[in-house]
C-alpha positions, 0 to 999 in steps of 0.5 A: 500501499505505501508502495501505491501512495508514493507512487502516486505523489510521484507522479502526481503534482500537488497544485494540478490535483488541487486546481482540477478542483478549485482555482488557483492564483500564483503567489510566488513559489506557491499558490493561493485560493479562497479556502473550499472548506470554510467559507472566506472572501479574501484567500487564505488557502496556499498549496505548496508544490515544493513539499506536495501539500496544502494549508489553510490559514483560515480554518486550519485545513491541512495535508497532502493530495490524498488529504485534499480529496478525502476532504473535498469529495467526502470519501475515506483514504481508500477511496481517495486512493482509489481516484488518485490511482485511477489519474496517476494510472497506477493499478492498485493490487486488489487484495481486500484485507479481511482485518479491515471491516469496512473494506469487507463491507465495501467488497460484498457491496461490489459482489452484490453488484456483480450478482444484480448485472448477472441477473438482469441478463438472465432474467429477460423480462426484467431487462425487457422492462428496464428498456421499456422505461427509456433506458438503453443498453449502454446505459444500463452497462454505464450505471451498473443497472441490475435485476434482484430475483423475485426470491426471499434467498437467492442473493444470500445463499450466493454470497454466503457461498462467496464466503460472507458471513450473514452478519456482515451481509446484514450490516450493509442492508441486503438481508433481514433477520426474520422474527418467525421461528424455525427454518432460515432465519435470514431473508433478502431484502430486494425482491423482483426489483430493478437495482440501481447502485449507489456510489461514493464519489470514487465509484464505490458502491454504498447502497442501492435502490430497488424500483419494484417491476410487478407492482402488487399493490402493497410493496412500495414502489422504491425500497432503499438500503438503510443507513450503514456504516458505509452509507448516509442518505443526507450525505450521499448524492447518487449519480455524483461520480459520474456527475462531478467533472461536469458539474464543474465544468458548467458551473451548476448541478441540477438535482432531480429526486429519483434514480429513473430521472437521473439515469435518464437525464445523463443518457439525454446529455445533462451529465450534470445531474445528481439524485437526492439519495432515499428521503431526500435531505436533512437539515444537514448543513455540514462540509461533508453533507450532500448540499456541502459536497456540491457548493465545492463543485459549484454555488449554483444549483437547479432543483427540478423535482417531481410535480406531485405533491411529493415532489413539491413537498421536497422541493421545500427541503431546500434550506441547507442550500440557501444556508450554505449561500448557493444560488438556487433556481427552481424548475417549474414542472407541469402536468404531473410528470417527472423529468424522466417522462419528459425526457423519454417523450422528447429531450428538447422539452427537458432543455426547455424545461430547464431554461425556464427555471426560476429562482427559488424565491420567485418561484415561492412567491408565484406559488403564493400568488397562483393561490389567489389567496386574499391580501392578508392571507398572503401577508400570513403566508409569506411569513410562515412559508417564505421567511424561514428561506429568506432567514437562511441567506447568509448575508443581508444583502441577498436577503434584501435582494429577495424581500424586493422580488416578493414585494414586487411580485405580491404587491406588499411593502418592502419596508414592512416586510423587511422589518418583519424579517429582522422580528422574524429572525430574532425570534428564530435565531439559533438556540430560539424556538426554530434554531434551524434558521440563521446564519450557518455556523463557520469554522473557529477562528485560530487567534495566536497572540502575538508572543506566539505568532512572531515566534511561528514566523521565526521557526518558519524562516529557520526551519525552511528549505528555501530560506536555509542558508545561515541556519545554525547561527540563526538558531543560536540567535534564536536561542539567544532570545527565547532561551534553552528550555523553550528551544528544546520545546520548539525541536519536539514540534512534529514534521506535519507541524514544520511544514506548516510553518514553514510554508507560512514564512514562505508565503509571508515573505516570499523574495524579501531581504529574509536576513534583514527580516529574520533579525527584525523578527528576533528583535521584535520578539526580544522585546515581547520577552522584555515586556513580559519580564518587565510585568513580572518585575513590576509586580515584584517590585510592588511586593517587595515594597509591601514586605519592606524588603530591599528593592534595589536589585529589582529596580536595577533589573526594571532599568536593565530591561527598559533600556534594552527595550530603548535600544531595541527600538533603535535597532529596529528603526535602522534596519 
């Protein structure tokens, strides 16, 4: 494994990898960008090709190409390894370590996918059904669509024959345990269904959705895998592994509700489409949530859910996207159809539907307008149905723009709406009765006091390969200021800490006169230490005076510290 990792690092430049995800600008020997892992207006995210690493001075995110891909795509290390190996052209040894439970679970899901793919070829009626729904042979192959036979234990028997234990197969949601006594206690979860494998962004199968072939009136049309160690519905988007590249290229994503909508969209060329997994989205606004992953690829999203009641209800689950600052537009689908139906009938009609998309505020306001409610009812509905979305907008300027749109569309007072919104936000701020609304929390700030900040800069210069000249002398000079004990503390810093410090120094000083900068740092650092010693000496003087002790020695120390401070100020002025 370590051989593969090093081979991939040797082949891939960190700046090339990161720039395939976000825009980088040259900054001396390094590159800078706005951090993809927290909201910021001024770039504080730096990439160092020399060290093969990245670091954000805003949120503290740091690491190498593997860490970046893990964080950006929401993957574990093995997922990132797979993504980068494919990019580097490195063939991984396909060896599953049985002591690694996660890898074992991935292996079971992969075997199940292969089994379902085999069965759709054998069961002609199942394949005919899939083709009849408009899917092509190439789409079936590309999305690895399969079939689960209408049998209670066929999959379980197959996986058992491959050596997989029932407990592990149950852990990925493929079988369940019956409460009925006697006989085989386990049965297959998916039976008589077209199977759509759900993958993580690296393409590893993590779950399934099964679409019933013969509707018996009792079973649900769609059946989804339960939450498992590998699968979280609120953090997973069906098709993201295939759509991520085109989302970046086109700078927007299309969000649909079902697997058929997604697959038909890709088949028709709308390859920047993803599908909500299972029960759509929760109020999860975390960096690794579904919307959190999407916003790293593009801030623009088009929501295209079905026009039935369930689809329209799902449209209203977009608060997390709004709170993340995404530009949300809605496709107004008429006539009780879903995207798959429209695309099957005529893909050009779906293009027209997408072109007629509306800003989410305009869409929701128009729905209120079309209801023909009384003016009093309209005002009440705006507060109840629209304010939660407006309040979720992170900044005041776009909030005010949203209020203006509502006022224009519904003939309401702009000033009155703004005043009512402010009252709404106060009542529903985090910690109140409805704390899910309001501004999303950002990462904690990293506040360093002045003394530590100067020490960091000095150490960065001291250990930087770029500024190595005179290293031994610099070390002696620094020790002369901070003392032997503090210097020993510095020597215990990890390689990661040193990489962070040296990058910070190189970003700060670039091609400056580093000898002059280092001397300035040492003098400033000595001044800070003197300030601390003066504080301690002054406190000691007060105690000595109260105890009627000899204060002469303390007074001499204070005088010496003060004289040295004055000398330091003169030296700094001359530099």
